[in-house]
C-alpha positions as semicolon CSV with decimal commas, in nm:
position;residue;x (nm);y (nm);z (nm)
1;M;6,175;5,216;6,913
2;S;6,560;5,250;6,907
3;R;6,550;5,602;6,747
4;P;6,401;5,792;7,042
5;R;6,653;5,631;7,277
6;T;6,933;5,764;7,064
7;V;6,786;6,112;7,058
8;L;6,750;6,094;7,448
9;V;7,109;5,984;7,497
10;A;7,239;6,262;7,261
11;A;7,031;6,526;7,436
12;G;7,172;6,405;7,787
13;L;7,523;6,430;7,642
14;A;7,456;6,785;7,515
15;V;7,327;6,896;7,859
16;S;7,636;6,743;8,027
17;L;7,873;6,923;7,791
18;L;7,687;7,241;7,842
19;V;7,713;7,227;8,222
20;S;8,084;7,131;8,190
21;G;8,137;7,419;7,958
22;C;7,964;7,665;8,187
23;S;8,168;7,546;8,489
24;A;8,487;7,588;8,286
25;L;8,381;7,935;8,171
26;E;8,298;8,029;8,530
27;K;8,641;7,924;8,647
28;T;8,803;8,126;8,366
29;L;8,600;8,447;8,439
30;D;8,645;8,404;8,814
31;G;9,014;8,370;8,804
32;G;8,989;8,085;9,040
33;S;9,096;7,718;9,039
34;V;8,962;7,380;9,130
35;A;9,032;7,298;9,488
36;G;9,371;7,123;9,523
37;D;9,470;7,262;9,178
38;F;9,783;7,449;9,282
39;P;10,011;7,477;9,093
40;S;9,841;7,421;8,755
41;R;10,021;7,712;8,587
42;N;10,301;7,965;8,639
43;V;10,297;8,165;8,978
44;E;10,310;8,549;8,990
45;I;10,430;8,741;9,303
46;M;10,297;9,091;9,311
47;V;10,505;9,366;9,482
48;P;10,274;9,661;9,553
49;A;10,548;9,915;9,526
50;A;10,829;10,024;9,292
51;P;11,144;9,813;9,239
52;G;11,425;9,852;9,489
53;G;11,244;9,849;9,827
54;G;11,215;9,607;10,097
55;W;10,902;9,435;9,962
56;D;11,071;9,408;9,619
57;L;11,389;9,256;9,770
58;T;11,183;9,012;9,955
59;A;10,985;8,891;9,668
60;R;11,298;8,862;9,434
61;Q;11,496;8,671;9,693
62;F;11,189;8,439;9,751
63;Q;11,168;8,389;9,376
64;H;11,544;8,303;9,369
65;V;11,498;8,031;9,627
66;V;11,199;7,873;9,446
67;Q;11,374;7,865;9,115
68;E;11,707;7,744;9,267
69;K;11,538;7,457;9,451
70;K;11,268;7,392;9,165
71;L;10,998;7,402;9,443
72;L;10,725;7,448;9,174
73;G;10,867;7,179;8,942
74;E;10,859;7,294;8,593
75;R;10,641;7,589;8,680
76;A;10,794;7,940;8,676
77;V;10,751;8,219;8,931
78;S;10,758;8,591;8,826
79;V;10,773;8,920;9,020
80;V;10,550;9,202;8,901
81;N;10,555;9,555;9,048
82;V;10,225;9,730;9,097
83;T;10,288;10,088;9,233
84;G;10,056;10,340;9,397
85;A;9,923;10,480;9,725
86;G;10,142;10,292;9,963
87;G;10,024;9,953;9,827
88;A;9,662;10,035;9,792
89;V;9,658;10,004;9,420
90;G;9,824;9,654;9,436
91;I;9,610;9,499;9,720
92;S;9,289;9,630;9,539
93;K;9,392;9,443;9,223
94;L;9,463;9,127;9,427
95;V;9,130;9,134;9,619
96;T;8,898;9,244;9,327
97;K;9,061;9,101;9,013
98;N;9,234;8,779;9,137
99;R;8,976;8,637;9,384
100;K;9,006;8,258;9,433
101;D;9,332;8,238;9,236
102;P;9,617;8,072;9,428
103;H;9,860;8,145;9,146
104;T;9,871;8,520;9,232
105;L;10,045;8,599;9,554
106;M;10,145;8,934;9,698
107;I;10,417;9,057;9,949
108;T;10,278;9,288;10,223
109;G;10,381;9,396;10,563
110;L;10,348;9,652;10,848
111;V;10,419;9,941;10,612
112;M;10,112;9,857;10,418
113;V;9,889;9,819;10,727
114;G;9,987;10,170;10,819
115;A;9,933;10,317;10,475
116;L;9,600;10,168;10,420
117;T;9,486;10,289;10,767
118;L;9,620;10,633;10,702
119;N;9,439;10,649;10,362
120;Q;9,112;10,511;10,520
121;S;9,105;10,229;10,257
122;Q;8,810;10,012;10,247
123;I;9,025;9,718;10,175
124;T;9,267;9,590;10,437
125;V;9,528;9,319;10,452
126;S;9,278;9,118;10,650
127;D;9,066;9,086;10,328
128;T;9,329;8,874;10,173
129;T;9,413;8,506;10,248
130;P;9,724;8,526;10,468
131;I;9,962;8,230;10,387
132;A;10,260;8,321;10,613
133;T;10,444;8,602;10,778
134;L;10,824;8,558;10,653
135;T;11,061;8,803;10,813
136;A;11,101;9,099;11,053
137;E;11,346;9,371;11,083
138;Q;11,410;9,580;11,398
139;E;11,393;9,957;11,398
140;V;11,659;10,152;11,554
141;L;11,644;10,492;11,728
142;V;11,972;10,691;11,674
143;V;12,104;11,051;11,748
144;K;12,405;11,224;11,617
145;S;12,720;11,132;11,820
146;D;12,755;11,469;11,993
147;S;12,374;11,490;12,098
148;P;12,326;11,559;12,464
149;L;12,087;11,266;12,471
150;K;12,296;10,966;12,599
151;S;12,012;10,715;12,654
152;L;11,657;10,636;12,563
153;K;11,556;10,759;12,907
154;D;11,698;11,092;12,829
155;L;11,486;11,110;12,515
156;V;11,165;11,027;12,705
157;E;11,234;11,269;12,967
158;M;11,299;11,553;12,722
159;Y;10,981;11,471;12,550
160;K;10,767;11,454;12,864
161;A;10,924;11,791;12,970
162;D;10,830;11,955;12,638
163;P;10,714;11,746;12,338
164;S;10,769;12,045;12,102
165;K;11,151;12,032;12,154
166;V;11,184;11,676;12,030
167;S;11,153;11,624;11,656
168;W;11,150;11,267;11,515
169;G;11,274;11,199;11,163
170;G;11,191;10,888;10,955
171;G;10,999;10,766;10,665
172;T;10,637;10,802;10,547
173;I;10,370;10,942;10,768
174;G;10,200;10,644;10,937
175;G;10,475;10,400;10,847
176;T;10,681;10,180;11,061
177;D;10,914;10,465;11,180
178;H;10,620;10,681;11,276
179;I;10,458;10,385;11,444
180;T;10,777;10,318;11,639
181;A;10,781;10,678;11,763
182;G;10,417;10,657;11,881
183;T;10,465;10,313;12,039
184;L;10,758;10,432;12,252
185;V;10,576;10,756;12,362
186;K;10,254;10,560;12,458
187;A;10,452;10,311;12,657
188;A;10,633;10,588;12,846
189;G;10,282;10,722;12,952
190;A;10,322;11,025;12,744
191;D;10,082;11,180;12,480
192;P;10,137;11,052;12,121
193;S;9,937;11,322;11,961
194;K;10,215;11,560;12,054
195;V;10,482;11,380;11,845
196;K;10,639;11,617;11,603
197;Y;10,723;11,378;11,317
198;I;10,911;11,487;11,012
199;S;10,878;11,247;10,700
200;Y;11,179;11,203;10,462
201;S;11,139;11,045;10,110
202;G;11,468;10,853;10,134
203;G;11,722;10,726;10,375
204;G;11,979;10,972;10,253
205;E;11,769;11,269;10,343
206;A;11,696;11,133;10,691
207;T;12,048;11,061;10,750
208;A;12,153;11,423;10,653
209;A;11,886;11,560;10,883
210;I;12,012;11,361;11,186
211;L;12,373;11,443;11,129
212;S;12,305;11,807;11,079
213;G;12,075;11,824;11,395
214;D;11,761;11,918;11,196
215;V;11,577;11,647;11,383
216;T;11,640;11,527;11,753
217;V;11,629;11,156;11,680
218;G;11,603;10,941;11,373
219;I;11,425;10,617;11,325
220;S;11,471;10,347;11,061
221;G;11,579;9,999;11,001
222;L;11,913;9,908;11,149
223;S;12,071;9,853;10,809
224;E;11,985;10,200;10,710
225;F;12,210;10,357;10,971
226;E;12,463;10,084;11,012
227;E;12,736;10,267;10,824
228;Q;12,694;10,589;11,023
229;I;12,688;10,398;11,349
230;T;12,997;10,205;11,267
231;A;13,173;10,517;11,170
232;G;13,097;10,673;11,498
233;K;12,873;10,953;11,362
234;M;12,547;10,823;11,514
235;R;12,472;10,674;11,859
236;V;12,209;10,415;11,916
237;L;11,958;10,479;12,185
238;A;11,760;10,165;12,140
239;T;11,621;9,903;11,900
240;S;11,267;9,803;11,876
241;G;11,273;9,421;11,874
242;T;11,218;9,159;12,122
243;E;11,575;9,027;12,120
244;P;11,882;9,251;12,136
245;A;12,055;9,303;11,793
246;T;12,432;9,289;11,774
247;L;12,648;9,544;11,576
248;N;13,021;9,518;11,534
249;G;13,024;9,276;11,839
250;N;12,828;9,503;12,057
251;Q;12,491;9,419;12,187
252;L;12,239;9,704;12,139
253;P;11,972;9,783;12,394
254;T;11,609;9,740;12,320
255;M;11,320;9,958;12,422
256;K;11,214;9,691;12,655
257;S;11,556;9,648;12,815
258;E;11,560;10,022;12,868
259;G;11,236;10,000;13,083
260;Y;10,956;10,055;12,828
261;D;10,707;9,795;12,737
262;A;10,717;9,863;12,368
263;E;10,805;9,659;12,065
264;V;10,777;9,716;11,696
265;Q;10,882;9,455;11,424
266;N;10,885;9,565;11,057
267;W;10,733;9,232;10,941
268;R;10,678;9,112;10,596
269;A;10,428;8,851;10,470
270;I;10,299;8,672;10,174
271;V;9,929;8,653;10,104
272;A;9,687;8,526;9,844
273;P;9,360;8,660;9,717
274;P;9,040;8,604;9,916
275;D;8,839;8,291;9,877
276;V;9,117;8,059;9,776
277;P;8,999;7,698;9,826
278;A;9,113;7,538;10,158
279;A;9,303;7,265;9,979
280;D;9,510;7,518;9,767
281;R;9,574;7,737;10,070
282;Q;9,726;7,436;10,256
283;R;9,936;7,366;9,934
284;L;10,063;7,735;9,942
285;I;10,140;7,695;10,304
286;D;10,344;7,388;10,235
287;F;10,521;7,553;9,952
288;V;10,610;7,860;10,145
289;T;10,725;7,653;10,445
290;K;10,967;7,468;10,213
291;V;11,110;7,804;10,116
292;N;11,142;7,915;10,476
293;Q;11,317;7,593;10,578
294;S;11,568;7,596;10,310
295;P;11,941;7,691;10,377
296;E;11,927;7,938;10,093
297;W;11,651;8,140;10,265
298;A;11,828;8,112;10,591
299;E;12,150;8,270;10,424
300;I;11,933;8,541;10,269
301;R;11,789;8,626;10,614
302;K;12,134;8,645;10,765
303;K;12,271;8,864;10,478
304;N;11,989;9,113;10,501
305;G;11,968;9,124;10,880
306;W;11,614;8,976;10,883
307;T;11,469;8,784;11,168
308;D;11,292;8,464;11,108
309;F;10,929;8,563;11,169
310;F;10,745;8,267;11,033
311;K;10,383;8,214;11,107
312;T;10,141;8,030;10,890
313;G;9,776;7,991;10,822
314;D;9,537;8,083;11,110
315;D;9,831;8,206;11,312
316;A;9,940;8,450;11,045
317;T;9,564;8,563;11,001
318;R;9,535;8,627;11,368
319;F;9,863;8,824;11,388
320;I;9,779;9,041;11,089
321;A;9,432;9,119;11,225
322;E;9,581;9,203;11,568
323;E;9,842;9,427;11,397
324;T;9,570;9,604;11,197
325;T;9,373;9,683;11,509
326;R;9,681;9,803;11,695
327;V;9,791;10,026;11,413
328;Q;9,449;10,171;11,359
329;A;9,430;10,262;11,735
330;L;9,776;10,412;11,749
331;E;9,731;10,622;11,431
332;K;9,414;10,778;11,598
333;E;9,626;10,856;11,905
334;L;9,902;11,012;11,693
335;G;9,635;11,241;11,547
336;I;9,690;11,152;11,195
337;L;9,344;10,995;11,124
């Protein structure tokens, strides 16, 4: 009578091992993790662009703080660049290849929202799992020092009189600079579709175009034009943030302080793949919060002229969704969709 019992126990054990093995195989193939598993291995931060840009700088400074503070214990954090289509290649990989995996993160921001919208991508930033928005940088609208335009009001009045006489120089079509131009024009009650926007591949080209008078007004991050402003070669008409920026001890006007209900923040965020388990998402939020609260990160923000723009979890998700909707509507009004 004892022999059949032994066979039955052995069969039950085999079934248990088979189920366990299938579960482990499913986990490996899925790229996911058991809820609450983070961090069970090294972490990778994807930069969906080439080295040297704002996303890359954000990722590498973030990496520096994590390693300096040992915020992942003995686990390492690496930065990997995935280039192509304004971030579309990188986000596609995150969403389709890394689903459920809390150990693969990505830096994103307003620039990607604009690029994905312009390219009519089927994948948006809202398809990821937002962990936190991190920083924001103000845009600045400048003219060459001898321009007849002395104020933002002068610029708006010139545009309203004849949009074809105002050329706007900045970065990529549909990017933050272009969005800033459209936001201002719309707030002024004018037609965004008439904006004559000239895209330059780099800050050096845009600077040369402004100083030579090839464009009426230039738009970029404040740090891009700081040297020329300080040297007296460019004049600031306004910045795009909520709070006035200060340069060389002088407070710069904002679009709002000049009478236009317009605001654009070139924000950056860190996101995870879709379907990350809730427990891991919370651990990621806690992890990123520690970085944000560190003195080292505060010093990095100050050094780079970044504003603390920290929102986590559901607040970050709502913000990114609202920004996506806003940018989609604005790019249609600009006539570029």
